[in-house]
N, C-alpha and C positions, 0 to 999 in steps of 0.2 A: 870718393869724389874725384871726378876727372875734369880738368879744366882745359878747354881747347881755345887757344888764343887766335883771334882773327885780326887782320890788319885794318879792316874797315867794316862799315855796316854791310856792304855788298859781300865781303868775304865771310862775315858772320852768317849772313843769310844762306850762302852756298854751303857752308860747313854744317849748319843746322839742318838744312834741307837734305843733305847727304845722310845724316843720321836717320831722318824720318823715312826717306826712300829706301834705305837699307832694311828698316823694320818691315816695310810693306813688301819688299822683295822676298825677305826671309819667311814672312808669314802673311800670305795674301789675304787672309780673313781677320787680320789683326784689329784690335780696338784702339783707335787713336783718340787721345784726349787732346782737344784743340783749344786754342786761345784766340783772342781778338786784340786789336790795338795796333799802334803804329809799328812797334818792334817786329811783329811777325809778318807784316805785309810782304817784305822782301823774300821771306821763306816761302810763302804761298806762291809768289810770282815765279820763283825758281822751280818749285814742284810742278807748276802748270807747264813751264817750258819743257821740263823733262818728260812730262806726260805727252805733250804734243809731239815730241820727238820719238815717242814709243819706248822710252826707257823705264817707265813705271806705270803699273796698272792698278787703279783704285777700285775696280769693279767689285771686289770682295770685301773691301774695308768697311768697318762700322766705326762711327765717330760719336763722341760725346763732348759737348762743349762745357767749359768751366762755368759759364754764368750767362745771365740775361737780365736786363732791366725789368723791373716791375711796372706794369701798366703801359708798356710799349708793345703794340701788336707786331707780329713778325714781318709785316710789310712796311713798317715804319722805317724810314731811311736811316735812322740811328739805332735801330734794334740790332742785336748781335746776330740774329737769324739773317737779316738783310745783309749785314757785313759779310757773313760767311758765304751766302749765296753769290753775291756779286764779286767777291774777291777770291773765291776758291771753288766752291761746289759746282757752280754753273760752267766751269771751265775744264772740269775733269770728268771721268766716267764713274764717279761714285754714285750709287743708287740713292736717291733722295730719301727713300724710306729707311735707309740705314744711317741717316744723319739725325742727331738728337741734340736738342737744347732744352733747358728749362722753359716752361711756358709762363712767361711773365703776366699773361692775361688770365691765368687760372682763377676761378672764383675762390677756391680754398688754397691759399699759398702753402699752408702747412702740409696739406694732402699732396700738393704738387711736389714738395720737397721729398716726401716719403716715396712718391712714385719714381722720382728721378734716382734715388738711391737704389730702389728695387730694380730699375732698368739697368743700371751699371752692374749690379750683382748678377742679373740675368744674362748679361753679355759675357760673364766670366771675368769681369774686372778689366782694367785698362792696361794695355801692353806698354804704351809709351805716352806719357803726358807732357805736352808742350806747355811751357810757362813763360810769361814775361814777369817783370818785377816793377811794382808800383813805387812811387816816390817815397812812400812811407813804409816800404817793405812788404806791402800786401801781395799775396799770390791769389789768383782768382780775384774775388772781391772779399777775401778774408782780411778784414781791417784789424789794426792793432786793438787788442782787447785784454781783459784780465785773465782769460783762459782761452785755450785753443778750441774753436768750434769744430766738432768732429765730423758731423754729417751735413748734407745739403740743408741750407737754411736761408732765411730772408735776413738781409743785413741793411742797416742804416749806413749809407755812404758818408764817409768823412768829408769835410769841406775841401781838404787838399786833393782828394780823389775827384770830387765833382769839378773843381777848378781845372784839374788836369784834363778832364774830358769835355770841358766847356767849349774847346776849340772845334768840336764836332757839331755843336748846336749853335743856334743864332745868338743865344746868350746863356749865362750860367743858370738863370732861373728855369730854363727848359730842361736842364739835366735832371733826370729822375733822382729821387732821394733814397730809393730802395732798389735792391737787386736780389735775385736768387743766385746763390753761388754754391758750388761744391764745397764741402768742408775739408778741413785739414786731413782727417782720416781718409776721406775719399781720394784725395790727391796722393797721400803718402802710401796708399795701398797699390798704386800703379807699379808695375814691374820695373819700369825705368822712367826717370824724369829728365826732361831736357829743358834747362833754364837758359833763356837767351836774353842778353843785356847789351845795350849799345849806348855809347855817348858818355862824355865827361860828367854830365849832370847825374848820372847813375853810379858814378865811381864810389862815392862815400857810402851810399846805401848798400851797394854790392859788397863792399868790404865788411860792413857790419853784419850783413846776412851770412856771409861765408866764414867769418872769423870771430864774431862776437858771441856773447852768451845766447843760448837758446831760450827764447822768451816769447810769450804770446803778444808782448808789446811790439815785437818785430816778427810778424807771422812767418816771413820767409826764412827765418833762422832755423826753423824746424827741418828744413831741407838738409842741414848738416847731418841729420840722423838717418837719411835715406841710404840704403846700401848700394844703390846704382844711380847716382846723380851725375849727369853730364852738364857742365856749364860751358856754353859757347858765348864768348863776349869779345868785343873789339878792344884794341889797345887802350882807347880812352876810358872805357868802363873798367878795365883791369888795372889802370895806372896806380892806384893806391895800394893794390895788393903786392906790387913789386917795387914800391919806393924804398 
């Protein structure tokens, strides 16, 4: 495990973006595992800036996103496809046919999960997986459970997760109750994992994830077992690790 300490959210975003851009420069046709949410917005903004300056080229990159809400079409303003399009894909030169997310509108969700696993395998696996960290320790939408869900699956979202995401909807009732997410095995098979965390409100859960017992009750704790984990976090998020 390598921990990179950042001074602020902006510094965290730049340091994380540097890891991603280095991956793209070293392997122009790499497979990036991408994430959504507030934490990674600054990372995408920095990558867009470097692309516009001619410092990084995404034309050969393939991407696979962690998750998508069930029953939200891709053009819905709160779908993760829409998030990726407006916050990243439409501002760089990645080929849209090389961008992949689970299809939350698929008629057969189980078949869609199998399709997504086969897609990742067909791409040769993920070179670098970007992750945020949920308030309850979830990664992707892998919620606390009695066992680690290995492969892409449909998950019932916990109340704490839906409340955290309610700020993006008009009210909590509009937040979908289900999502398709990559499983723990899919994430852990990535060659490298980049975990990004910001803010004092994530300090306790980050400490538990990085130093506590490995348990499916705290899904992110499995990252301790990855041979090439990079953690980029600001001082507030890391405060309890160094107290």
